[in-house]
ROKEMI-499024 format. One line per field, with one value per residue (C-alpha): x, y, z; residue number from 1. Coordinates in Angstrom, 2 decimals. Layout:
N
xx: c(X,...) .
yy: c(Y,...) .
zz: c(Z,...) .
k: c(NUM,...) .
//
This chain:
88
xx: c(-38.69,-36.87,-33.52,-31.91,-28.64,-26.27,-23.64,-21.59,-19.75,-20.36,-18.43,-21.56,-20.62,-16.73,-16.62,-13.37,-12.73,-14.10,-15.80,-20.35,-21.16,-24.33,-25.72,-27.95,-30.39,-32.00,-34.15,-32.43,-35.65,-37.06,-35.88,-38.08,-38.24,-39.01,-36.26,-37.17,-33.58,-33.45,-30.90,-30.46,-31.00,-28.41,-29.38,-26.56,-23.94,-24.38,-25.64,-24.39,-26.01,-26.00,-28.68,-30.84,-29.58,-33.42,-35.20,-32.84,-32.99,-36.79,-37.47,-35.31,-37.79,-40.28,-39.41,-38.10,-34.62,-33.83,-30.55,-28.89,-26.47,-24.23,-23.93,-21.58,-21.65,-20.90,-17.74,-16.16,-14.02,-16.47,-19.24,-22.21,-24.76,-25.76,-23.70,-25.25,-27.74,-26.38,-25.25,-28.26) .
yy: c(-23.35,-22.03,-22.57,-19.61,-17.67,-14.84,-12.94,-10.68,-7.45,-7.27,-3.16,-1.50,2.26,4.38,7.14,8.93,7.04,3.36,1.27,0.99,-2.32,-4.53,-8.17,-9.63,-12.43,-14.84,-17.33,-20.08,-21.57,-18.23,-16.43,-13.35,-12.03,-8.71,-6.74,-4.77,-2.60,-2.25,0.61,0.46,3.49,5.24,8.86,8.59,8.02,4.85,1.22,-1.20,-3.73,-6.92,-5.31,-6.58,-10.30,-11.50,-9.49,-11.00,-13.84,-13.77,-12.02,-15.08,-17.56,-16.13,-15.15,-11.79,-10.64,-8.75,-6.05,-4.56,-2.08,0.01,4.00,5.96,7.16,10.55,11.33,14.17,14.52,13.67,14.84,12.39,14.30,15.33,11.65,9.18,10.09,9.51,6.10,5.03) .
zz: c(-1.40,-4.56,-5.23,-5.60,-6.84,-4.98,-6.66,-3.79,-4.75,-8.10,-8.62,-10.16,-10.57,-8.85,-6.82,-6.33,-3.57,-3.69,-5.83,-5.50,-5.16,-4.85,-4.13,-6.37,-5.20,-8.00,-8.12,-10.45,-12.05,-13.89,-16.88,-16.49,-13.61,-12.29,-10.34,-6.69,-6.14,-2.01,-0.46,2.89,5.35,7.24,6.68,3.85,6.60,7.93,7.27,4.79,1.81,3.91,6.13,3.21,2.86,4.73,2.63,-0.66,-0.21,0.72,-2.34,-4.29,-2.73,-4.24,-7.60,-7.93,-8.59,-5.35,-5.67,-2.50,-2.63,-1.50,-2.22,-0.34,2.77,4.42,7.00,8.10,5.44,2.90,1.92,0.40,-1.18,-4.00,-4.94,-3.31,-4.70,-8.23,-7.22,-6.32) .
k: c(1,2,3,4,5,6,7,8,9,10,11,12,13,14,15,16,17,18,19,20,21,22,23,24,25,26,27,28,29,30,31,32,33,34,35,36,37,38,39,40,41,42,43,44,45,46,47,48,49,50,51,52,53,54,55,56,57,58,59,60,61,62,63,64,65,66,67,68,69,70,71,72,73,74,75,76,77,78,79,80,81,82,83,84,85,86,87,88) .
//
């Protein structure tokens, strides 16, 4: 199994209410690697980047950099469209 490095809660953006964070999964034995962005489902009102912990680890172990992101989620007083599209 390949060694990997996991970077948690890296800030990649900001909204008027929150910081947008990502978890990055990296293989440690490569210097030039493809990158996969992991975007959770949830209809823009549910879900989290942690849903991809297993996939991020799997992809990194197989030579990919995986970046699982959080984006703004809507609530009763906070519509997320179209801002969530910009986050992604």
